[in-house]
Backbone as CSV, one residue per row, in Angstrom:
resi,resn,N_x,N_y,N_z,CA_x,CA_y,CA_z,C_x,C_y,C_z
1,MET,0.979,-1.206,-0.326,-0.185,0.015,-0.170,0.758,1.617,-0.073
2,ALA,1.833,1.371,0.826,3.102,2.099,0.847,3.523,2.625,-0.501
3,SER,3.994,1.767,-1.334,4.624,1.802,-2.714,3.328,3.007,-3.637
4,LEU,2.364,1.900,-3.419,1.223,2.253,-4.485,0.869,4.055,-4.150
5,LEU,1.146,4.413,-2.677,0.469,5.407,-2.338,1.921,6.442,-2.778
6,GLN,3.278,6.014,-2.930,4.046,6.723,-2.577,4.305,7.176,-4.610
7,GLN,3.820,6.393,-5.440,3.868,6.457,-6.899,2.734,7.287,-7.358
8,GLU,1.629,7.232,-6.979,0.394,8.118,-7.191,0.615,9.322,-6.968
9,LEU,0.832,9.513,-5.301,0.957,10.734,-5.062,1.995,11.744,-5.641
10,ALA,2.754,10.973,-6.275,4.189,11.986,-7.092,3.198,12.165,-8.298
11,ALA,2.245,11.318,-8.884,1.653,11.452,-10.258,0.405,12.857,-9.724
12,VAL,0.204,12.609,-8.485,-0.724,13.778,-8.173,-0.056,15.195,-8.250
13,LEU,0.716,15.232,-7.203,1.881,16.511,-7.366,2.459,17.091,-8.454
14,GLN,2.429,16.058,-9.153,3.461,16.741,-10.850,2.233,17.116,-11.806
15,ARG,1.771,16.361,-11.825,0.338,16.037,-12.830,-0.957,17.045,-12.333
16,ASP,-1.987,16.582,-11.414,-2.754,16.778,-10.884,-3.299,18.473,-10.257
17,LEU,-2.204,18.416,-9.504,-1.896,20.139,-8.531,-0.776,20.620,-9.154
18,PRO,-0.219,20.679,-10.015,0.903,21.719,-9.759,0.683,23.088,-10.042
19,HIS,-0.510,23.505,-9.678,-0.927,24.881,-9.335,-0.234,25.114,-7.560
20,LEU,-0.283,24.024,-7.126,0.310,24.079,-5.765,1.522,24.864,-5.373
21,PHE,2.635,24.779,-6.480,3.655,25.084,-6.318,4.370,26.545,-7.329
22,SER,3.132,26.634,-7.802,3.233,28.257,-8.530,4.203,28.122,-9.511
23,GLY,4.545,27.059,-10.190,5.527,27.331,-11.499,6.825,26.607,-10.664
24,GLY,6.867,26.131,-9.477,8.257,25.783,-8.951,7.881,24.392,-9.314
25,LEU,9.182,23.775,-8.698,9.460,22.456,-9.051,8.136,21.881,-7.973
26,ALA,7.798,20.385,-8.464,6.831,19.791,-7.170,8.149,19.070,-6.428
27,PRO,7.917,18.510,-5.318,8.907,18.049,-4.333,8.930,16.693,-5.164
28,SER,9.798,15.657,-4.555,9.817,14.400,-4.786,9.323,13.857,-3.166
29,ILE,8.874,12.434,-3.132,8.358,11.823,-2.561,9.486,10.452,-2.044
30,SER,9.982,10.939,-0.974,11.335,10.321,-0.327,10.934,8.464,0.294
31,MET,9.823,8.736,0.567,8.900,7.648,1.837,7.779,7.685,1.980
32,VAL,6.802,6.989,2.340,5.747,6.932,2.810,5.490,5.384,3.490
33,LYS,4.997,5.828,4.798,4.965,4.975,5.761,3.430,4.975,6.144
34,VAL,2.344,3.629,6.134,1.348,3.959,6.411,0.756,2.872,7.675
35,THR,0.066,3.326,8.650,-0.061,2.839,9.921,-0.812,1.525,9.309
36,PRO,-0.948,0.351,10.366,-1.347,-1.177,10.259,-3.214,-0.771,9.867
37,ASP,-3.373,0.076,10.410,-4.909,-0.154,10.001,-5.597,0.996,8.666
38,LEU,-4.338,1.438,8.200,-4.775,2.630,6.970,-5.340,3.618,7.256
39,GLY,-5.484,3.881,8.700,-6.186,5.407,8.843,-4.716,6.570,8.232
40,GLN,-3.727,6.345,8.737,-3.189,7.517,8.496,-1.589,7.118,7.555
41,ALA,-1.208,8.017,6.886,0.133,7.576,5.868,0.641,8.982,6.423
42,ARG,2.132,8.515,6.465,3.053,9.411,6.823,4.378,9.574,5.324
43,VAL,4.098,11.161,5.161,4.696,11.318,3.554,5.880,12.155,3.583
44,TYR,7.228,11.792,3.665,8.585,12.165,3.617,8.972,12.434,2.448
45,LEU,8.638,14.211,2.197,9.022,14.614,0.577,10.361,15.192,0.998
46,SER,11.185,15.344,-0.205,12.484,15.951,-0.348,12.514,16.954,-1.435
47,LEU,12.598,18.122,-0.497,12.416,19.482,-1.175,13.677,20.585,-1.037
48,LEU,14.769,19.603,-1.580,16.060,19.537,-2.044,15.766,21.031,-3.306
49,LEU,15.392,20.761,-4.142,15.197,21.841,-5.343,14.472,22.665,-5.163
50,GLY,15.014,23.857,-5.176,14.026,25.229,-5.224,14.386,26.006,-3.489
51,ASN,13.502,26.712,-3.148,14.262,27.767,-2.295,12.834,27.703,-0.930
52,ASN,13.378,28.118,0.132,12.531,28.249,1.092,11.737,26.592,1.255
53,ALA,12.032,25.799,1.919,11.788,24.075,2.097,10.251,24.497,3.352
54,THR,10.511,25.075,4.107,9.414,25.360,5.139,8.204,25.828,4.763
55,ASP,8.176,27.033,3.990,7.227,27.689,3.129,6.859,26.632,2.129
56,ARG,7.180,25.816,1.642,6.847,25.022,-0.006,6.195,23.693,1.068
57,LEU,6.406,23.546,2.298,5.453,22.232,2.993,4.639,22.987,3.612
58,GLU,4.920,24.041,4.027,3.733,24.630,4.644,2.097,24.576,3.471
59,ILE,2.693,25.302,2.750,1.555,24.955,1.090,0.940,23.893,0.813
60,ILE,1.539,22.334,1.103,1.606,21.029,1.158,0.711,21.226,2.138
61,LYS,1.190,21.232,3.680,0.280,21.033,4.372,-1.167,21.480,4.392
62,ASP,-1.683,22.962,4.401,-2.283,23.618,4.019,-3.823,23.139,3.222
63,ASN,-2.959,22.226,2.028,-3.809,21.733,1.148,-3.971,20.170,1.181
64,ALA,-3.519,19.769,2.144,-3.602,18.181,2.331,-5.079,17.473,1.734
65,LYS,-6.016,18.350,2.302,-7.677,17.704,2.050,-7.566,17.470,0.665
66,GLU,-7.227,18.825,-0.182,-7.238,18.620,-1.738,-6.137,17.994,-2.194
67,ILE,-5.198,17.466,-1.728,-4.146,16.631,-2.469,-4.768,15.177,-2.359
68,ARG,-5.718,14.475,-0.804,-5.927,13.167,-0.489,-7.019,13.299,-1.338
69,HIS,-8.117,14.412,-1.581,-8.859,14.223,-2.515,-8.752,13.705,-3.820
70,ALA,-7.465,14.194,-4.597,-7.032,14.077,-5.783,-6.692,12.168,-5.707
71,LEU,-6.000,12.282,-4.640,-5.192,11.111,-4.793,-6.625,10.169,-4.765
72,ALA,-7.505,10.362,-3.663,-8.777,9.719,-3.825,-8.990,8.835,-5.301
73,LYS,-9.428,9.945,-6.347,-9.990,10.182,-7.421,-8.851,8.454,-8.104
74,ARG,-7.390,8.678,-8.008,-6.609,7.945,-8.554,-6.895,6.463,-8.310
75,ILE,-7.070,6.499,-6.744,-6.705,4.657,-6.492,-7.996,4.031,-5.829
76,ARG,-9.500,5.057,-6.253,-10.449,4.564,-5.644,-10.544,3.158,-6.251
77,LYS,-10.509,2.464,-7.203,-10.654,1.360,-7.770,-9.301,0.398,-7.128
78,THR,-8.521,0.592,-6.840,-7.459,-0.125,-6.151,-7.543,-0.059,-4.691
79,ALA,-7.601,0.981,-4.073,-7.785,0.669,-2.387,-9.160,1.254,-2.186
80,ARG,-9.605,0.696,-0.695,-10.837,0.816,-0.598,-10.672,1.808,0.538
81,VAL,-9.667,2.280,1.594,-9.597,3.375,1.907,-8.521,4.344,1.646
82,VAL,-9.110,5.438,1.656,-7.815,6.570,1.473,-6.913,7.125,2.763
83,PRO,-5.831,6.640,3.326,-5.393,7.136,4.552,-5.436,8.869,4.851
84,GLU,-5.580,9.235,5.704,-5.201,10.242,5.909,-3.515,10.668,5.727
85,LEU,-3.601,12.116,5.101,-2.069,12.190,4.729,-1.252,13.503,5.588
86,ILE,-0.047,13.232,6.297,0.418,14.238,7.260,1.930,14.079,6.284
87,PHE,2.317,15.081,6.189,3.402,15.367,5.496,4.553,15.689,6.206
88,PHE,5.837,15.666,6.176,6.973,15.732,6.799,8.077,16.050,5.393
89,HIS,9.120,16.737,6.270,10.427,17.208,5.491,11.262,16.105,5.603
90,ASP,11.761,15.578,4.636,12.926,14.662,4.755,13.955,15.228,4.191
91,ASP,14.913,15.426,5.277,16.289,16.352,5.070,17.449,15.272,4.818
92,SER,16.928,13.987,4.927,18.415,13.199,4.882,19.641,13.346,3.818
93,ALA,19.259,13.882,2.709,19.800,13.902,1.905,20.925,15.126,2.017
94,ALA,19.769,16.347,2.252,20.978,17.281,2.719,22.035,16.833,3.568
95,TYR,21.447,16.006,4.755,22.125,16.040,5.940,23.443,15.200,5.294
96,ALA,23.189,13.962,4.489,24.357,13.396,3.615,25.384,14.394,3.095
97,ALA,24.995,15.369,2.285,25.817,15.938,1.506,26.500,16.777,2.404
98,HIS,25.838,17.070,3.505,26.601,18.309,4.558,27.540,16.650,5.357
99,MET,27.226,16.081,5.736,28.643,15.039,6.107,29.430,14.573,5.144
100,ASP,29.532,14.211,4.128,30.238,14.358,2.676,31.512,15.461,2.533
101,GLN,30.778,16.511,2.648,31.506,17.509,3.023,32.461,18.032,3.909
102,VAL,32.102,17.470,5.316,32.668,17.524,6.544,33.759,16.400,6.791
103,LEU,33.381,15.562,6.062,34.699,14.183,5.930,36.041,14.317,4.567
104,GLY,35.524,15.466,3.508,35.800,15.379,2.432,37.077,16.539,3.180
105,THR,36.894,17.388,4.094,37.555,18.675,4.242,38.236,17.582,5.968
106,LEU,38.429,16.796,6.486,39.205,16.033,7.639,40.851,16.247,6.661
107,ASP,41.725,15.918,7.366,43.146,15.878,7.119,43.369,14.256,7.754
108,ILE,43.101,13.119,7.309,43.532,12.003,7.857,44.828,11.290,7.082
109,PRO,46.125,11.211,8.315,46.909,10.387,7.444,46.887,9.343,7.531
110,ALA,47.620,8.773,6.392,47.736,7.043,5.980,48.120,6.271,6.995
111,ALA,47.871,5.394,7.213,48.120,4.402,8.062,49.105,3.955,7.582
112,PRO,50.528,3.644,9.017,51.889,3.302,8.326,51.662,2.023,7.974
113,THR,52.300,1.388,7.289,52.285,-0.280,6.786,53.298,-0.666,7.824
114,GLU,52.845,-1.587,8.665,53.726,-2.468,9.387,54.253,-4.121,8.957
115,GLN,55.535,-4.531,8.908,56.119,-5.431,8.510,55.512,-6.469,9.855
116,PRO,55.168,-7.638,9.526,54.942,-8.539,10.568,56.576,-9.147,10.835
117,ASP,56.395,-9.063,12.119,57.726,-9.179,12.942,58.196,-10.898,13.165
118,GLU,58.598,-12.053,12.892,58.520,-12.785,12.589,59.450,-13.650,14.006
119,SER,60.130,-12.900,14.664,60.696,-13.617,15.822,59.784,-13.111,16.755
120,GLU,58.904,-13.312,16.900,57.450,-13.438,17.688,57.320,-14.668,18.131
121,ASP,57.308,-15.147,19.304,56.351,-16.107,19.474,54.946,-16.582,19.121
122,LYS,54.869,-17.600,18.746,53.214,-17.894,18.521,52.424,-17.654,19.945
123,PRO,51.254,-17.074,20.030,51.012,-17.005,21.577,50.221,-18.749,21.733
124,ALA,50.153,-19.065,23.264,50.117,-20.009,23.707,48.722,-20.539,23.302
125,ARG,48.526,-21.627,23.189,47.174,-22.478,22.496,46.025,-22.162,24.224
126,PRO,44.987,-21.692,23.906,44.323,-21.556,25.518,43.791,-22.985,25.767
127,ARG,43.681,-22.939,27.052,43.741,-24.104,28.082,42.044,-24.066,28.147
128,LEU,41.205,-25.402,27.513,39.844,-25.067,27.836,39.587,-26.480,28.762
129,PHE,40.393,-26.975,29.518,40.280,-27.859,30.810,41.543,-27.562,31.599
130,ASN,41.365,-27.749,33.102,42.290,-27.786,34.058,43.602,-28.712,33.821
131,ASN,42.535,-30.062,33.454,43.761,-31.151,33.258,44.748,-31.266,32.124
132,GLU,44.737,-30.195,31.124,45.725,-30.589,29.890,46.978,-30.153,30.256
């Protein structure tokens, strides 16, 4: 059910309701989690492209009923229940890009290569029983 909602919500936001984004780019849906009773769906939106992600998320939240209605039209023959849509900003891609930048600036020296010393004795075999 979650994958169906993800595909159909993407189509709704890009094709059926492009006026919500006033000529801007529609967000991509990174993940949908549905409760076991199909009453709620948590929709995680990636708002990387474009500016002012919080305002864009608020526009989507304000129009959640309209989005749900358009979704219901698309999946009415497939799903019996259309869950309540709760939208969240998914910033995992931005966080990953930030961490990549941080790790790229670190100056980590290479580990020294050590040659194994053959003169060392092998460790003693562990004793399993007291009688050995």
